[in-house]
C-alpha positions as CSV (number, residue, x, y, z in Angstrom):
1,G,-26.0,-0.6,18.2
2,V,-25.8,3.1,17.4
3,D,-23.2,5.2,19.1
4,G,-22.4,8.9,19.4
5,V,-19.9,11.2,21.1
6,G,-20.4,14.7,22.5
7,F,-20.1,16.9,25.6
8,G,-22.1,19.2,27.9
9,P,-21.8,21.2,31.1
10,S,-22.8,20.2,34.6
11,V,-23.4,22.6,37.5
12,G,-24.9,22.2,40.9
13,L,-24.4,22.1,44.7
14,F,-22.8,19.6,47.0
15,G,-22.5,18.8,50.7
16,E,-20.0,16.6,52.4
17,Y,-19.6,14.9,55.8
18,K,-16.1,13.7,56.7
19,S,-15.5,11.5,59.7
20,R,-12.3,11.3,61.8
21,G,-11.5,8.0,60.1
22,W,-11.0,7.0,56.4
23,W,-14.6,7.5,55.3
24,G,-17.0,10.3,54.5
25,L,-20.3,10.9,52.7
26,Q,-21.2,13.3,49.9
27,L,-24.5,14.4,48.3
28,R,-24.7,16.3,45.0
29,A,-27.6,17.9,43.2
30,L,-26.6,18.6,39.6
31,Y,-28.1,19.9,36.4
32,D,-26.5,17.6,33.7
33,S,-26.6,18.5,30.0
34,Y,-25.7,15.9,27.3
35,S,-25.2,17.0,23.7
36,G,-23.7,15.0,20.9
37,T,-24.0,13.7,17.3
38,V,-25.1,10.1,16.8
39,T,-24.6,8.2,13.6
40,D,-26.7,5.2,12.7
41,E,-24.0,2.9,11.3
42,S,-26.6,0.1,10.8
43,K,-28.0,1.9,7.7
44,P,-26.1,2.4,4.4
45,S,-27.2,6.1,4.5
46,K,-25.6,6.6,7.9
47,D,-28.3,8.9,9.2
48,E,-27.2,11.4,11.8
49,F,-28.9,12.8,14.9
50,D,-27.9,15.9,16.9
51,V,-29.2,15.0,20.4
52,N,-29.7,17.3,23.4
53,M,-30.7,15.7,26.8
54,A,-30.9,17.4,30.2
55,Y,-31.3,15.8,33.6
56,L,-31.6,16.8,37.3
57,T,-29.3,14.3,38.9
58,L,-29.0,13.3,42.6
59,H,-25.7,11.6,43.5
60,P,-25.0,10.3,47.0
61,A,-21.5,8.9,47.3
62,L,-19.1,7.3,49.7
63,R,-15.8,9.2,50.2
64,I,-12.7,7.1,50.8
65,Q,-9.7,9.0,52.2
66,F,-6.2,7.7,51.3
67,P,-3.9,7.5,54.4
68,S,-1.6,10.5,55.0
69,S,-2.8,12.2,51.8
70,D,-5.3,14.7,50.6
71,L,-6.2,12.3,47.8
72,Y,-9.6,10.6,48.0
73,A,-11.9,8.3,46.0
74,T,-15.6,8.5,45.6
75,V,-18.2,5.9,44.5
76,G,-21.9,5.9,44.5
77,P,-25.2,5.5,42.6
78,T,-27.0,8.2,40.6
79,L,-30.7,9.0,40.1
80,S,-31.4,11.2,37.1
81,F,-34.8,12.9,36.3
82,N,-35.3,13.8,32.7
83,M,-36.1,17.5,32.0
84,T,-35.8,17.8,28.2
85,G,-34.9,15.6,25.3
86,E,-34.8,16.8,21.6
87,Y,-32.9,16.0,18.4
88,D,-32.3,17.3,14.9
89,Y,-32.4,14.6,12.2
90,R,-30.1,14.6,9.1
91,P,-30.7,11.6,6.7
92,G,-27.6,10.5,5.0
93,G,-25.5,12.9,7.0
94,I,-26.6,16.0,4.9
95,T,-25.6,19.4,6.2
96,D,-29.1,20.9,6.8
97,P,-31.4,18.9,9.1
98,T,-34.8,17.8,7.7
99,L,-36.3,17.6,11.1
100,T,-35.5,20.0,14.0
101,A,-36.3,20.2,17.7
102,V,-38.1,16.8,17.6
103,K,-38.9,15.3,21.0
104,V,-37.0,12.1,21.7
105,P,-39.7,9.4,22.0
106,D,-40.2,6.9,24.8
107,V,-37.8,8.7,27.2
108,N,-38.0,7.4,30.7
109,S,-38.7,10.1,33.3
110,M,-36.2,8.5,35.7
111,S,-32.9,6.7,35.0
112,F,-30.3,5.2,37.3
113,G,-26.6,4.8,37.1
114,A,-23.3,5.0,39.0
115,I,-20.2,7.3,39.3
116,A,-16.7,6.6,40.6
117,G,-13.6,8.7,40.6
118,F,-10.8,10.5,42.4
119,G,-10.4,14.0,43.9
120,Y,-7.7,16.0,45.7
121,D,-8.3,18.7,48.5
122,I,-6.2,21.8,48.1
123,R,-6.4,24.4,50.9
124,T,-6.3,28.0,49.6
125,A,-5.1,31.1,51.3
126,A,-8.6,32.5,51.3
127,S,-11.2,32.0,54.1
128,V,-14.9,32.7,54.6
129,S,-16.0,33.8,58.1
130,G,-12.6,32.7,59.4
131,L,-12.9,29.2,58.1
132,P,-10.5,27.9,55.4
133,L,-11.5,27.7,51.8
134,Y,-10.7,24.5,49.8
135,I,-10.8,23.7,46.1
136,S,-11.0,20.1,45.1
137,P,-10.3,19.1,41.4
138,F,-11.7,15.7,40.5
139,L,-11.9,13.2,37.7
140,E,-14.8,10.8,37.5
141,G,-16.4,8.2,35.2
142,G,-20.2,7.6,35.0
143,W,-22.7,5.4,33.4
144,I,-26.5,6.1,33.0
145,V,-28.8,3.3,31.8
146,Q,-32.4,2.8,30.8
147,Q,-32.8,6.3,29.4
148,R,-35.5,5.1,26.9
149,S,-38.2,2.5,27.1
150,N,-37.3,-0.8,25.4
151,S,-39.7,-1.9,22.6
152,F,-37.5,-4.7,21.3
153,P,-38.3,-8.4,21.3
154,D,-37.6,-10.4,24.5
155,D,-34.3,-11.7,23.2
156,Q,-33.0,-8.1,23.1
157,D,-34.5,-6.9,26.3
158,K,-31.4,-5.7,28.1
159,F,-31.4,-2.8,30.6
160,D,-28.9,-0.8,28.4
161,D,-30.3,-1.8,25.0
162,T,-32.0,1.3,23.8
163,W,-30.0,4.2,25.4
164,S,-27.1,4.4,27.8
165,T,-24.6,7.2,28.4
166,V,-21.0,6.7,29.4
167,S,-19.4,9.9,30.6
168,L,-16.0,11.3,31.7
169,R,-16.4,14.2,34.2
170,L,-13.6,16.7,34.9
171,G,-14.2,19.5,37.3
172,A,-13.6,21.2,40.6
173,Q,-15.5,21.8,43.8
174,L,-15.1,24.9,45.9
175,H,-16.0,24.5,49.6
176,R,-15.2,25.3,53.1
177,L,-15.0,23.5,56.4
178,L,-17.8,24.2,58.8
179,Q,-15.8,22.7,61.7
180,Q,-12.1,22.5,62.4
181,G,-9.8,20.6,64.7
182,N,-10.0,16.8,65.4
183,R,-13.7,16.7,65.4
184,C,-15.7,15.5,62.4
185,A,-15.8,18.0,59.6
186,V,-18.8,19.1,57.5
187,R,-18.0,20.7,54.2
188,Q,-20.3,23.1,52.4
189,A,-20.1,23.9,48.7
190,I,-20.1,27.6,47.9
191,G,-19.3,27.3,44.2
192,D,-20.3,25.5,41.0
193,V,-19.3,22.2,39.7
194,R,-18.4,22.5,36.0
195,P,-17.2,19.2,34.4
196,E,-17.0,18.4,30.7
197,R,-18.4,15.2,29.4
198,A,-18.0,12.6,26.7
199,Q,-21.3,11.0,25.7
200,K,-21.9,7.6,24.3
201,A,-25.6,7.1,23.5
202,G,-26.9,3.8,22.3
203,L,-30.1,4.0,20.4
204,G,-30.6,0.3,20.3
205,N,-30.3,-2.4,17.6
206,R,-32.1,-0.6,14.9
207,Q,-31.2,-3.0,12.2
208,K,-33.0,-5.9,13.8
209,A,-36.0,-3.8,14.8
210,A,-36.3,-1.7,11.6
211,G,-39.4,-3.6,10.6
212,R,-41.2,-2.5,13.7
213,R,-40.5,1.2,13.4
214,R,-42.6,4.0,11.9
215,Q,-40.9,5.9,9.1
216,A,-42.5,9.2,10.3
217,D,-40.3,9.3,13.4
218,P,-36.6,8.3,13.0
219,L,-36.2,7.6,16.8
220,S,-39.5,5.9,17.5
């Protein structure tokens, strides 16, 4: 495989329903940006790609509240819609790229994945329209698969063969309670979510498939 590491911002809106029990529901709509440098270790020249991908991501999640604590866990699927995908190509790891702003080929318009993590609700001294304002820092891990179509033989046809991204998301949510007291609470986000990411993008088993690839496009 071919791996890379990078980072990118994520910003969006979120809503939350919290029951009187241990559970709740969340829904996020995020703009996710993935940027990183990928090195093809399967080639002696160790070609490099500076990749930039952007997605609109929908993330419904189950919120699990820990007893007698403001700590909670979240877990749920993700559905990501590709918006852009480009790369710069540097054969042999040279400084100046020989190809720039090349469209990543065979990108799937929609990819799925999952996110799980932990968060903590902190009540601030501020309020909006008389309702308390909360800030909730969180740490999550995510995995997106099937970001590119697979053109490998059947014995390599795995759902994460050609491109998958593993991410670590650190950020905070700013929100307020729309209801107080012992009744169910609905939270509304009024701020941005800005996590940082670590990207791991697999570009597939290029060494086995090299004979089937066109030289004109390093990623095709």
